[in-house]
Backbone as a chain_set.jsonl record, in Angstrom:
{"seq": "MDLTVDLAVLLGVILVVLLARPVAARKRWDQILVVAIAIVLGILIAPTDFGQSILNSLGRVTHGFS", "coords": {"N": [[101.117, 121.215, 113.981], [101.693, 122.408, 111.563], [103.958, 123.99, 111.952], [105.908, 122.033, 112.274], [106.0, 120.827, 109.729], [106.827, 123.004, 108.162], [109.346, 123.502, 109.277], [110.563, 121.105, 108.641], [110.645, 121.288, 105.86], [112.374, 123.48, 105.593], [114.728, 122.383, 106.762], [115.144, 120.35, 104.909], [115.774, 121.815, 102.596], [118.136, 123.072, 103.459], [119.706, 120.799, 103.807], [119.919, 119.833, 101.178], [121.343, 121.933, 100.026], [123.737, 121.779, 101.495], [124.624, 119.237, 100.714], [125.071, 119.651, 98.039], [127.469, 120.863, 97.755], [130.975, 120.606, 96.871], [132.548, 117.426, 97.385], [135.209, 116.95, 98.144], [136.044, 119.199, 99.535], [134.959, 119.139, 102.025], [134.907, 119.208, 105.56], [135.378, 117.407, 108.641], [133.559, 118.384, 110.552], [131.576, 119.469, 108.901], [130.529, 117.145, 107.795], [129.458, 115.909, 110.068], [127.507, 117.789, 110.704], [125.783, 117.589, 108.456], [124.847, 114.956, 108.759], [123.559, 115.182, 111.232], [121.521, 117.036, 110.618], [120.13, 115.526, 108.733], [119.173, 113.433, 110.345], [117.508, 114.822, 112.161], [115.674, 115.848, 110.326], [114.509, 113.466, 109.431], [113.272, 112.649, 111.81], [111.39, 114.682, 112.131], [109.787, 114.389, 109.862], [108.78, 111.816, 110.026], [106.369, 111.355, 111.751], [104.361, 112.559, 110.227], [101.764, 112.554, 107.658], [102.934, 112.401, 105.149], [105.438, 111.291, 105.765], [104.589, 108.797, 106.723], [103.499, 107.729, 104.389], [105.805, 107.474, 102.839], [107.16, 105.578, 104.379], [105.381, 103.389, 104.156], [105.496, 102.915, 101.366], [108.205, 102.265, 101.043], [108.216, 99.963, 102.593], [106.597, 98.29, 101.048], [108.208, 98.039, 98.775], [110.539, 96.781, 99.791], [109.363, 94.462, 100.713], [108.619, 93.348, 98.325], [111.081, 92.607, 97.268], [111.899, 90.586, 98.928]], "CA": [[101.732, 120.383, 112.953], [102.17, 123.254, 110.481], [105.32, 124.389, 112.261], [106.768, 120.885, 112.028], [106.158, 120.652, 108.29], [107.639, 124.102, 107.667], [110.707, 123.264, 109.73], [111.078, 119.981, 107.859], [110.97, 121.804, 104.524], [113.583, 124.287, 105.746], [115.863, 121.478, 106.944], [115.362, 119.673, 103.636], [116.477, 122.744, 101.704], [119.502, 123.207, 103.977], [120.403, 119.539, 103.537], [120.233, 119.795, 99.745], [122.418, 122.905, 99.786], [124.979, 121.24, 102.047], [125.063, 118.091, 99.918], [125.425, 120.088, 96.692], [128.842, 121.347, 97.758], [131.957, 119.583, 96.483], [132.841, 116.455, 98.438], [136.599, 117.028, 98.563], [136.289, 120.357, 100.39], [134.255, 118.983, 103.294], [135.639, 118.881, 106.773], [134.652, 116.459, 109.507], [132.448, 119.097, 111.168], [130.527, 119.557, 107.889], [129.905, 115.826, 107.678], [128.636, 115.713, 111.27], [126.357, 118.682, 110.564], [124.875, 117.015, 107.463], [124.222, 113.784, 109.359], [122.637, 115.651, 112.265], [120.353, 117.624, 109.955], [119.369, 114.432, 108.128], [118.469, 112.713, 111.411], [116.416, 115.676, 112.638], [114.672, 115.882, 109.254], [113.782, 112.198, 109.494], [112.417, 112.646, 113.001], [110.28, 115.61, 111.909], [108.911, 113.914, 108.788], [108.235, 110.496, 110.341], [104.986, 111.272, 112.225], [103.4, 113.196, 109.318], [101.167, 111.675, 106.645], [103.939, 112.228, 104.101], [106.412, 110.33, 106.277], [103.971, 107.474, 106.775], [103.38, 107.215, 103.015], [107.147, 107.038, 102.438], [107.421, 104.328, 105.098], [104.569, 102.327, 103.553], [105.999, 102.59, 100.038], [109.465, 101.54, 101.208], [107.875, 98.626, 103.081], [106.125, 97.49, 99.907], [109.346, 97.746, 97.897], [111.378, 95.778, 100.428], [108.599, 93.201, 100.76], [108.664, 92.805, 96.972], [112.393, 91.997, 97.038], [112.107, 89.39, 99.761]], "C": [[102.263, 121.232, 111.799], [103.611, 123.681, 110.704], [106.291, 123.248, 111.979], [107.023, 120.695, 110.541], [107.024, 121.758, 107.719], [109.1, 123.934, 108.064], [111.335, 122.113, 108.951], [111.453, 120.431, 106.448], [112.249, 122.626, 104.581], [114.814, 123.404, 105.917], [116.172, 120.706, 105.667], [116.124, 120.544, 102.645], [117.922, 122.921, 102.158], [120.316, 121.959, 103.666], [120.802, 119.441, 102.072], [121.37, 120.753, 99.425], [123.75, 122.381, 100.315], [125.506, 120.071, 101.221], [125.485, 118.476, 98.506], [126.858, 120.602, 96.612], [129.797, 120.236, 97.357], [132.359, 118.701, 97.664], [134.257, 116.644, 98.984], [136.845, 118.163, 99.561], [135.637, 120.226, 101.76], [135.192, 118.632, 104.429], [134.797, 117.924, 107.605], [133.441, 117.128, 110.143], [131.278, 119.222, 110.181], [129.792, 118.231, 107.734], [129.008, 115.545, 108.871], [127.378, 116.557, 111.193], [125.331, 118.117, 109.585], [124.141, 115.806, 108.04], [123.207, 114.196, 110.414], [121.375, 116.247, 111.666], [119.498, 116.535, 109.33], [118.587, 113.658, 109.177], [117.296, 113.522, 111.93], [115.312, 115.759, 111.594], [113.852, 114.6, 109.253], [112.84, 112.13, 110.673], [111.205, 113.557, 112.798], [109.295, 115.093, 110.871], [108.187, 112.635, 109.186], [106.787, 110.497, 110.831], [103.946, 111.897, 111.287], [102.827, 112.17, 108.348], [102.157, 111.394, 105.519], [104.98, 111.196, 104.523], [105.858, 108.922, 106.338], [103.808, 106.884, 105.379], [104.733, 106.754, 102.493], [107.48, 105.7, 103.094], [106.64, 103.17, 104.486], [105.095, 101.935, 102.179], [107.334, 101.861, 100.118], [109.221, 100.125, 101.725], [107.408, 97.726, 101.966], [107.272, 97.104, 98.996], [110.23, 96.665, 98.504], [110.666, 94.431, 100.539], [108.601, 92.546, 99.377], [109.999, 92.12, 96.677], [112.556, 90.704, 97.802], [111.116, 88.305, 99.497]], "O": [[103.199, 120.812, 111.118], [104.4, 123.73, 109.76], [107.394, 123.489, 111.488], [108.155, 120.427, 110.139], [107.877, 121.491, 106.873], [109.994, 124.2, 107.262], [112.525, 122.155, 108.638], [112.47, 119.998, 105.907], [113.115, 122.489, 103.717], [115.841, 123.651, 105.284], [117.337, 120.437, 105.374], [117.012, 120.064, 101.941], [118.835, 122.921, 101.332], [121.488, 122.055, 103.302], [121.912, 119.008, 101.76], [122.261, 120.423, 98.642], [124.779, 122.524, 99.654], [126.717, 119.935, 101.049], [126.183, 117.71, 97.842], [127.4, 120.758, 95.518], [129.47, 119.056, 97.485], [132.492, 119.174, 98.793], [134.469, 116.504, 100.188], [137.78, 118.081, 100.357], [135.758, 121.136, 102.581], [136.139, 117.863, 104.27], [133.634, 117.672, 107.291], [132.391, 116.497, 110.264], [130.119, 119.096, 110.578], [128.574, 118.206, 107.563], [127.915, 115.001, 108.71], [126.299, 116.102, 111.572], [124.132, 118.162, 109.858], [122.937, 115.655, 107.829], [122.118, 113.627, 110.486], [120.275, 115.989, 112.155], [118.27, 116.606, 109.386], [117.448, 113.264, 108.927], [116.206, 112.982, 112.121], [114.131, 115.742, 111.944], [112.633, 114.643, 109.091], [111.73, 111.613, 110.556], [110.108, 113.231, 113.251], [108.093, 115.333, 110.985], [107.073, 112.397, 108.719], [106.012, 109.674, 110.345], [102.749, 111.768, 111.543], [103.34, 111.057, 108.232], [102.212, 110.281, 104.998], [105.36, 110.33, 103.734], [106.564, 107.959, 106.041], [103.96, 105.677, 105.196], [104.811, 105.753, 101.781], [108.014, 104.799, 102.448], [107.187, 102.081, 104.315], [105.138, 100.749, 101.853], [107.576, 100.936, 99.343], [109.93, 99.193, 101.346], [107.761, 96.548, 101.918], [107.32, 95.981, 98.495], [110.628, 95.73, 97.81], [111.304, 93.38, 100.466], [108.587, 91.319, 99.274], [110.041, 91.155, 95.915], [113.283, 89.813, 97.362], [111.175, 87.248, 100.126]]}, "num_chains": 1, "name": "protein.A"}
């Protein structure tokens, strides 16, 4: 599980760096890359305790709105 968390942190940093770039200069390939990294990051974080706490907190927030 340590490898998964470290890889998730690395992907999170890469995602932040890619999203910090100016929007106008992005090409279609850059957009696909950002989406792919975001999906993989979500898959890696989901089974961890941190991912479950995020899921529970979002569930409480959405339940509060409805």
